[in-house]
Structures are given as C-alpha cells and as structure tokens.
C-alpha positions as CSV (number, residue, x, y, z in Angstrom):
1,X,0.0,0.0,0.0
2,X,1.5,3.3,-1.2
3,X,0.8,6.2,1.2
4,X,1.7,9.8,0.9
5,X,0.7,13.1,2.6
6,X,-2.4,14.8,1.1
7,X,-1.5,17.6,-1.4
8,X,-4.4,19.9,-0.7
9,X,-4.9,20.0,3.1
10,X,-6.0,23.4,4.2
11,X,-6.7,23.0,7.9
12,X,-6.4,20.4,10.7
13,X,-3.5,18.5,12.1
14,X,-0.3,17.9,10.1
15,X,2.7,15.7,10.8
16,X,4.7,17.6,13.4
17,X,7.2,16.9,16.3
18,X,7.2,13.2,15.6
19,X,3.4,12.9,15.5
20,X,2.0,11.4,12.3
21,X,-0.2,13.5,10.0
22,X,-3.0,12.4,7.6
23,X,-2.1,10.2,4.6
24,X,-3.8,9.1,1.4
25,X,-3.4,6.0,-0.7
26,X,-4.0,5.4,-4.4
27,X,-7.3,3.6,-3.9
28,X,-9.3,6.7,-2.8
29,X,-8.8,6.4,0.9
30,X,-7.8,9.0,3.5
31,X,-6.1,8.0,6.7
32,X,-6.6,10.3,9.7
33,X,-4.5,9.7,12.8
34,X,-6.5,8.6,15.8
35,X,-6.0,11.2,18.5
36,X,-4.6,9.6,21.7
37,X,-7.1,11.2,24.1
38,X,-10.9,10.9,24.2
39,X,-11.1,12.8,20.9
40,X,-10.1,9.8,18.9
41,X,-12.6,7.6,20.7
42,X,-15.4,10.1,20.2
43,X,-14.7,10.4,16.5
44,X,-14.7,6.6,16.0
45,X,-17.9,6.3,18.1
46,X,-19.6,9.0,15.9
47,X,-18.6,7.3,12.6
48,X,-19.8,3.9,13.8
49,X,-23.0,5.4,15.2
50,X,-23.7,7.4,12.0
51,X,-22.8,4.5,9.7
52,X,-25.3,2.2,11.4
53,X,-28.1,4.7,12.1
54,X,-30.9,3.7,9.8
55,X,-32.8,6.9,10.4
56,X,-30.2,9.0,8.5
57,X,-31.7,9.7,5.0
58,X,-29.5,8.7,2.0
59,X,-29.6,12.3,0.7
60,X,-27.9,13.4,3.9
61,X,-25.3,10.6,4.1
62,X,-23.7,11.9,0.9
63,X,-22.6,15.0,2.9
64,X,-20.4,12.8,5.1
65,X,-17.2,10.9,4.2
66,X,-17.6,7.1,3.9
67,X,-16.2,5.4,6.9
68,X,-14.0,2.3,6.4
69,X,-13.1,1.5,10.0
70,X,-9.7,1.9,11.8
71,X,-6.4,0.5,10.9
72,X,-2.8,0.4,12.2
73,X,-0.6,1.9,9.5
74,X,3.0,0.9,8.8
75,X,5.4,3.8,8.3
76,X,3.6,5.8,10.9
77,X,5.0,3.9,13.8
78,X,2.1,1.6,13.6
79,X,-0.2,4.5,14.6
80,X,-4.0,3.8,14.6
81,X,-5.8,5.6,11.9
82,X,-9.4,6.3,11.0
83,X,-9.9,5.2,7.4
84,X,-12.2,7.4,5.4
85,X,-13.1,8.2,1.8
86,X,-10.6,10.6,0.2
87,X,-12.9,13.4,-0.8
88,X,-10.4,14.8,-3.3
89,X,-9.4,11.5,-5.1
90,X,-11.6,12.3,-8.1
91,X,-10.4,15.9,-8.5
92,X,-7.3,16.9,-10.5
93,X,-7.2,20.6,-9.7
94,X,-9.4,21.1,-6.7
95,X,-10.1,24.3,-4.9
96,X,-10.9,23.6,-1.2
97,X,-12.2,25.6,1.7
98,X,-12.6,24.6,5.4
99,X,-15.2,26.4,7.4
100,X,-15.5,25.7,11.1
101,X,-19.1,26.0,12.2
102,X,-20.8,27.3,15.3
103,X,-20.5,30.4,17.5
104,X,-19.2,28.1,20.2
105,X,-16.4,25.6,19.3
106,X,-16.1,24.1,22.8
107,X,-18.4,21.4,24.2
108,X,-20.2,21.5,27.5
109,X,-18.2,18.8,29.2
110,X,-14.8,20.4,28.3
111,X,-12.4,21.6,31.0
112,X,-12.3,25.2,32.0
113,X,-8.8,25.5,30.5
114,X,-10.0,24.2,27.2
115,X,-13.0,26.4,27.2
116,X,-10.9,29.5,27.8
117,X,-8.5,28.5,25.0
118,X,-11.4,28.2,22.6
119,X,-13.0,31.5,23.7
120,X,-9.8,33.4,23.1
121,X,-9.5,31.9,19.6
122,X,-13.1,32.3,18.8
123,X,-13.1,36.0,19.9
124,X,-10.2,36.8,17.5
125,X,-12.2,35.5,14.5
126,X,-15.8,35.7,13.2
127,X,-16.8,32.6,15.2
128,X,-18.7,34.6,17.8
129,X,-20.0,37.4,15.6
130,X,-21.0,35.4,12.6
131,X,-21.3,31.8,13.8
132,X,-18.5,30.4,11.7
133,X,-14.9,31.1,10.7
134,X,-12.8,30.2,7.6
135,X,-10.0,27.9,8.9
136,X,-8.2,27.7,5.5
137,X,-8.6,27.5,1.8
138,X,-6.7,26.8,-1.4
139,X,-7.6,28.0,-4.8
140,X,-6.3,27.1,-8.3
141,X,-5.1,30.4,-9.9
142,X,-6.1,30.3,-13.5
143,X,-3.8,33.2,-14.4
144,X,-0.7,31.8,-12.7
145,X,-1.6,28.1,-13.4
146,X,-0.7,27.2,-9.8
147,X,-2.4,26.8,-6.4
148,X,-2.6,29.7,-4.1
149,X,-3.2,29.4,-0.3
150,X,-3.4,32.3,2.2
151,X,-1.5,32.2,5.4
152,X,-3.7,30.4,8.0
153,X,-2.6,32.7,10.8
154,X,-3.8,35.8,8.9
155,X,-7.1,34.0,8.2
156,X,-7.7,33.4,11.9
157,X,-7.8,37.2,12.4
158,X,-10.1,38.3,9.6
159,X,-13.4,39.9,10.3
160,X,-16.7,40.0,8.3
161,X,-15.3,42.0,5.4
162,X,-12.4,39.6,5.2
163,X,-14.8,36.6,5.1
164,X,-16.6,38.2,2.2
165,X,-13.3,38.8,0.4
166,X,-12.2,35.2,1.0
167,X,-15.5,33.8,-0.3
168,X,-15.1,35.9,-3.5
169,X,-11.4,34.9,-4.0
170,X,-12.4,31.3,-3.6
171,X,-14.5,31.5,-6.8
172,X,-12.3,33.9,-8.8
173,X,-10.1,33.4,-11.9
174,X,-7.8,36.4,-11.7
175,X,-4.4,36.6,-9.9
176,X,-5.2,35.9,-6.3
177,X,-1.8,36.7,-4.7
178,X,-2.2,40.3,-5.9
179,X,-3.8,42.1,-3.0
180,X,-4.5,45.2,-5.1
181,X,-6.7,43.4,-7.7
182,X,-10.4,42.9,-7.0
183,X,-11.5,39.3,-7.2
184,X,-13.7,38.8,-10.3
185,X,-15.9,36.0,-8.8
186,X,-16.0,34.5,-12.3
187,X,-17.0,31.1,-11.0
188,X,-19.5,32.2,-8.4
189,X,-22.6,31.0,-10.4
190,X,-20.9,27.7,-11.3
191,X,-19.8,26.9,-7.8
192,X,-22.3,28.6,-5.4
193,X,-25.3,28.6,-7.7
194,X,-27.3,26.2,-9.8
195,X,-29.4,23.1,-8.8
196,X,-26.2,21.2,-7.7
197,X,-24.3,24.1,-6.4
198,X,-23.0,24.9,-2.9
199,X,-26.0,27.0,-1.9
200,X,-28.5,24.3,-2.8
201,X,-26.5,21.7,-0.9
202,X,-26.2,23.9,2.2
203,X,-30.0,24.5,2.1
204,X,-30.6,20.8,2.0
205,X,-28.3,20.3,5.1
206,X,-30.1,23.2,6.8
207,X,-33.5,21.4,6.4
208,X,-32.0,18.3,8.1
209,X,-30.4,20.3,10.9
210,X,-33.7,22.0,11.6
211,X,-35.1,18.6,12.7
212,X,-32.2,16.2,13.6
213,X,-31.6,15.7,17.3
214,X,-29.2,12.7,17.1
215,X,-25.9,14.6,17.3
216,X,-24.4,17.9,18.4
217,X,-21.6,18.8,16.0
218,X,-19.3,20.8,18.2
219,X,-16.2,22.3,16.4
220,X,-17.1,20.5,13.2
221,X,-16.2,21.9,9.7
222,X,-17.9,22.2,6.4
223,X,-15.5,21.4,3.5
224,X,-16.3,23.0,0.1
225,X,-14.7,21.5,-2.9
226,X,-14.9,22.2,-6.7
227,X,-13.0,21.2,-9.8
228,X,-11.0,23.7,-11.9
229,X,-9.9,21.3,-14.7
230,X,-13.3,21.1,-16.4
231,X,-15.1,24.1,-14.9
232,X,-15.6,25.7,-18.3
233,X,-16.9,22.5,-19.9
234,X,-18.4,20.0,-17.4
235,X,-19.2,22.4,-14.6
236,X,-17.6,22.8,-11.2
237,X,-18.7,19.5,-9.6
238,X,-19.1,21.4,-6.3
239,X,-19.3,19.3,-3.2
240,X,-20.2,20.2,0.4
241,X,-19.0,17.7,3.1
242,X,-19.0,17.7,6.9
243,X,-15.7,16.7,8.5
244,X,-13.9,16.6,11.9
245,X,-16.1,14.8,14.5
246,X,-13.8,14.6,17.5
247,X,-16.1,16.7,19.6
248,X,-19.5,15.3,18.5
249,X,-21.8,14.5,21.4
250,X,-25.3,12.9,21.6
251,X,-28.1,15.3,20.8
252,X,-30.4,13.8,23.5
253,X,-33.4,14.9,21.6
254,X,-32.4,18.5,21.3
255,X,-31.8,20.4,18.1
256,X,-28.1,21.5,17.5
257,X,-28.8,25.2,17.5
258,X,-25.1,26.1,17.7
259,X,-24.3,24.4,14.3
260,X,-27.6,25.4,12.8
261,X,-27.1,29.0,13.6
262,X,-23.7,29.0,12.1
263,X,-25.0,27.2,9.0
264,X,-27.8,29.8,8.5
265,X,-25.3,32.6,8.8
266,X,-22.9,31.0,6.3
267,X,-25.8,30.4,3.9
268,X,-26.5,34.2,4.0
269,X,-22.9,35.0,3.2
270,X,-22.8,32.6,0.2
271,X,-26.2,33.9,-1.0
272,X,-25.0,37.5,-0.8
273,X,-21.8,36.7,-2.9
274,X,-24.0,34.9,-5.4
275,X,-26.5,37.7,-5.8
276,X,-23.8,40.4,-6.1
277,X,-22.1,38.3,-8.7
278,X,-25.3,37.9,-10.7
279,X,-26.0,41.6,-10.5
280,X,-22.6,42.5,-11.8
281,X,-23.0,40.0,-14.6
282,X,-26.4,41.6,-15.5
283,X,-24.8,45.0,-15.6
C-alpha cells in the first residue's frame, strides 16, 4: 500500500514533532491519525453510530465521508488511523475551503482550561460574531496556473469583510496573490449557484439540521470542494462535506442550535456573494 501526505490539506492536524499526519493512498482512501485522548474515541464512536443509524436519510449521508473503520498503518510507527473516503481523489485541480461551524467551538463537558482557550481563539475570528470562521482554503489560480493558499494565521484574524473577500477569492479566476486586484468572482454562479451548487446543498443540510436531534456537531467543519480542470466544460462539480467529528456528542433529543445558527449565517454570506455576482453580470 503506497501512502503519501495529502496535497491539498487546508486545515487540521499535520505531521509535526514526531506525531503522524494524515495520509492518502492510491485507492481513494484518507487515513486520519486517531488522536490519543478521548477525541479519537469520540470520532470513531460517531462514525460507527452514524454509519449504522438507519434513520439518517440517504440524501444526507452523501454529505459525510464514507467510513472504512480503523487500521494500524505501517510507516507511521504503527499508529492507529481512521480510514475514510478521500474526498479529493476524483479531482485533478481542486479548490478547497474549510469552514469551522458554530458560534461556540467548545463542548459543554470540556475543562475550564480548554473552554478559555477556545474562547480566546473564537473571539479573534468571526466565530462569535458570525457563527463560523474560515479555517483555511486553497484555490487554483487560472492566471498563474498554480495553487494559491493564504496564510492560516492571517485567516484566523479576519473579520466580516475579510470573510466576504475570501468567499469571493475562492471563486475567482484572476491573480489571487495580488492584493491590489479585485476578485472577479468568475465562478460564483458555477460553484455557489445552480441546482447542484453549494447553496442548494447547504440549504438541504439546513433542512435536516432544523429537525435532527441525534448529534451535536461541536467544532465540526464544512468542506467545500470544486474542480477547476473542467469548470468551463463540465461544470464545477461542487461538493459540500462535513468533517472533523472529534467533539460530537449525543443530541439527546435537542436540536443542535449552535451548528444550525452558524449554517444559517454561512448560507446568508454565500447567497450575498452569489447575488452580487449575478447583479454585476447583468450590468
């Protein structure tokens, strides 16, 4: 089995200080290191619960990575890994964005130290004010013919206007590293709009979250992916996926208002970008 580091990771844990990072193989699988504390157990528990939950509709399952169990991986000191579907395996030039959802990223049972750490990080970003924050993104630059990724530390400090700018850059074709140029949002209608676009998928998720009480998705992310290789011919093949379930807890019959509120807010941002793009096209 040939394993390598993923090429287009925009957020999350990486190999560092002797700790293994995520890996991908050539069979469409993604290997995520099992975190040593309770977070690893919680994530496995969620995947096993979700996979076997017959009350999850099929049209909602498609928004979650396929779970293939856990496996000890050679070459990573025999570290236990969660084996998942590699969401990017069918993309040749993907643009990817990671959006951490909720105005509260800590969970009720967390230690006071952990809660304070989260509160400090949340307050520096749009987490508290907007109900989500952009953790990272990578875009294929059609002018430079290369991938462009903003510094994650700078992203953590952006406010509402910075979020709007990032969402425009994510669907733009002009040179992205040039801070003086205005993003053209050339692909907004292809990626965010249409019957299979990001906005439609987010609205479908919203309908489910308005009713589901199985899980509370603390500190979970929405991953947005689209293809640049064929965007002018076959469309963007935009996908919305939920990832990172190390802090998921039982819903106990209560709606997950924290995630739902962030999702509603994010939908409004995407809708605004789409509408302003359509208006500029009309003009």
